[in-house]
Structures are given as structure tokens and as C-alpha cells.
C-alpha positions as CSV (number, residue, x, y, z in Angstrom):
1,X,-16.9,-2.8,1.2
2,X,-16.3,-6.3,2.5
3,X,-13.7,-6.8,5.2
4,X,-11.6,-9.8,6.1
5,X,-9.2,-10.5,8.9
6,X,-5.6,-10.0,7.6
7,X,-4.8,-13.6,8.7
8,X,-7.4,-14.9,6.1
9,X,-5.4,-13.2,3.4
10,X,-1.9,-13.7,4.8
11,X,-0.8,-16.7,2.7
12,X,-2.0,-15.2,-0.6
13,X,-0.5,-11.8,0.3
14,X,2.9,-13.4,1.3
15,X,3.0,-15.4,-1.9
16,X,2.2,-12.4,-4.2
17,X,4.6,-10.2,-2.3
18,X,7.4,-12.8,-2.6
19,X,6.7,-13.3,-6.3
20,X,6.5,-9.7,-7.3
21,X,9.4,-8.5,-5.1
22,X,11.7,-10.8,-7.1
23,X,10.2,-9.7,-10.4
24,X,10.4,-6.0,-9.6
25,X,13.9,-6.2,-8.2
26,X,15.1,-8.0,-11.3
27,X,13.7,-5.2,-13.6
28,X,14.3,-2.3,-11.2
29,X,17.4,-3.3,-9.4
30,X,17.7,0.1,-7.6
31,X,14.3,-0.5,-5.9
32,X,13.4,-1.3,-2.3
33,X,10.3,-3.5,-2.3
34,X,8.1,-3.8,0.8
35,X,4.7,-5.2,1.7
36,X,2.5,-2.5,3.0
37,X,-1.2,-1.9,3.5
38,X,-3.6,-3.8,5.8
39,X,-2.5,-7.3,4.8
40,X,1.0,-6.3,6.1
41,X,-0.5,-5.3,9.5
42,X,-1.0,-8.1,12.1
43,X,-4.7,-8.2,13.2
44,X,-5.9,-5.5,10.8
45,X,-9.1,-5.9,8.9
46,X,-8.6,-5.7,5.1
47,X,-10.5,-5.6,1.9
48,X,-8.1,-8.3,0.8
49,X,-6.0,-6.3,-1.6
50,X,-2.3,-6.5,-1.5
51,X,-0.2,-3.3,-1.6
52,X,3.5,-3.2,-2.5
53,X,5.7,-0.2,-1.7
54,X,8.4,0.3,-4.3
55,X,10.9,2.9,-3.3
56,X,13.3,4.3,-5.9
57,X,15.8,7.1,-6.1
58,X,14.0,10.4,-7.0
59,X,15.8,10.7,-10.3
60,X,14.6,7.3,-11.4
61,X,11.0,7.6,-10.4
62,X,9.5,8.1,-13.9
63,X,11.7,5.4,-15.4
64,X,10.7,2.9,-12.7
65,X,7.0,3.6,-13.4
66,X,7.6,2.9,-17.1
67,X,9.4,-0.3,-16.3
68,X,6.7,-1.5,-14.0
69,X,4.0,-0.7,-16.6
70,X,5.8,-3.2,-18.9
71,X,5.1,-5.8,-16.2
72,X,1.3,-5.7,-16.6
73,X,0.6,-2.7,-14.4
74,X,-1.3,0.5,-15.3
75,X,-1.5,3.8,-13.5
76,X,-4.4,3.7,-11.1
77,X,-7.0,6.3,-11.9
78,X,-8.7,8.6,-9.4
79,X,-5.8,8.4,-6.9
80,X,-3.3,11.1,-5.9
81,X,-0.2,11.3,-8.2
82,X,2.8,13.6,-8.2
83,X,6.5,13.5,-9.0
84,X,7.1,11.4,-5.9
85,X,4.2,9.0,-5.9
86,X,2.4,6.9,-8.5
87,X,-0.1,4.2,-7.7
88,X,-0.4,1.4,-10.2
89,X,-2.7,-1.7,-10.4
90,X,-2.2,-4.9,-12.3
91,X,-4.2,-5.6,-15.4
92,X,-5.1,-9.1,-14.5
93,X,-4.6,-9.4,-10.7
94,X,-7.3,-7.2,-9.4
95,X,-6.2,-7.2,-5.8
96,X,-2.6,-6.2,-6.4
97,X,-1.4,-2.6,-6.3
98,X,2.0,-0.8,-6.2
99,X,2.9,2.5,-4.8
100,X,6.1,3.8,-6.6
101,X,7.6,6.2,-4.1
102,X,10.6,8.6,-4.5
103,X,13.3,7.8,-1.9
104,X,13.4,10.5,0.9
105,X,9.9,11.8,0.1
106,X,7.0,12.3,2.5
107,X,5.5,9.1,1.1
108,X,7.6,6.9,3.3
109,X,4.6,7.3,5.5
110,X,3.3,4.0,4.1
111,X,6.2,2.3,5.9
112,X,5.9,4.4,9.0
113,X,2.1,3.7,9.3
114,X,2.6,-0.1,8.8
115,X,5.3,-0.2,11.4
116,X,3.4,2.0,13.9
117,X,0.4,-0.3,13.7
118,X,2.5,-3.5,13.9
119,X,3.9,-2.1,17.2
120,X,0.5,-1.2,18.7
121,X,-2.5,-3.4,19.1
122,X,-4.4,-0.4,20.4
123,X,-3.9,1.4,17.0
124,X,-4.9,-1.7,15.1
125,X,-8.1,-1.8,17.1
126,X,-8.8,1.8,16.3
127,X,-8.0,1.2,12.6
128,X,-10.3,-1.8,12.6
129,X,-13.1,0.2,14.2
130,X,-12.7,3.0,11.6
131,X,-12.9,0.4,8.8
132,X,-16.0,-1.3,10.3
133,X,-17.8,2.1,10.7
134,X,-17.0,3.0,7.0
135,X,-18.4,-0.1,5.2
136,X,-21.3,1.9,3.9
137,X,-19.6,5.1,2.9
138,X,-18.3,6.0,-0.6
139,X,-14.8,5.3,-1.7
140,X,-13.9,9.0,-1.5
141,X,-15.4,9.3,2.0
142,X,-13.5,6.2,3.1
143,X,-10.2,7.6,1.7
144,X,-10.7,10.9,3.6
145,X,-11.6,9.2,6.9
146,X,-8.6,6.8,6.5
147,X,-6.3,9.7,5.5
148,X,-7.2,11.6,8.7
149,X,-6.5,8.5,10.8
150,X,-3.1,8.0,9.1
151,X,-2.2,11.7,9.6
152,X,-3.0,11.3,13.3
153,X,-0.8,8.2,13.7
154,X,2.1,9.6,11.7
155,X,1.9,12.9,13.5
156,X,2.2,11.1,16.8
157,X,5.6,9.5,15.7
């Protein structure tokens, strides 16, 4: 896993976020679209991928996923999925992913985590150290390590 400073990816991330926020809101007008993930955290190290959080009313979750799939996205394999969360990736833009989240679900943690780190340079430093120490682990191991860190941060809120 190669890591970059978030500022190195900021312009591209901001551009993709702005572009896709407009596109998604046009097709899914009941959605709230936010930029999440490491490129949305000041000072964080990132793999360079851009994550969008698309929050929709619970009763429209499946429909929103179907609409987003018509926009060139496909359900991301080997990730957690349930009736309140679906991760999608773009067919052609390899570093763009979307988390479709049911409003009021536990998955608002994406926003809580981003906001907590943007308020704390100490948490960002811990997160960066975790990432640097995980460059040689498997994707599954990295996800587990990261998950435990996120639970610790969210649990402290």
C-alpha cells in the first residue's frame, strides 16, 4: 500500500467530490452527499482514493443504489453490505468509491470519524502512524486494524 499526504490529493479529491455531488444530487434528489475518507481529513495519509458518503432515507436505500449503478458504479465486492450500507466503486474511475448509507443508521460513523479527526491533530497523528505501520499487511488485516481504531475514536465521542 502506497501512502500520500492528503494535501497531495486535495485538488483531485475536491474536483471529483464537486462533480459527483452535483451528478448524484440530480439523480437522487433526496440524498445528502459528503466527502469522507482520508482525503477529507486534514493532514491524514491516504492511499489516494476518494470516498463519497451518500445518505438517503432508509426506505429509498435500495432504489438509490440502483440509480447510482446506472451512473457507472458497481457494488464493491468483498466489503460489508447490509440493508443500511452498500459500498460501490466506479467502473472507470478506479480511485472513486461511494458508501450509500441509510439515514439514521449506525453508519453515520463515516461522518463522525471524519469530523473527530478534523478536530484533533493528535488523532490524525495516531491514524497516520497506524497506516504507516500497516503498509505491509494484507487488505483484510488493514481493514481490521483500521476498524478497531475507528471504533476507539467513535466510542470516545
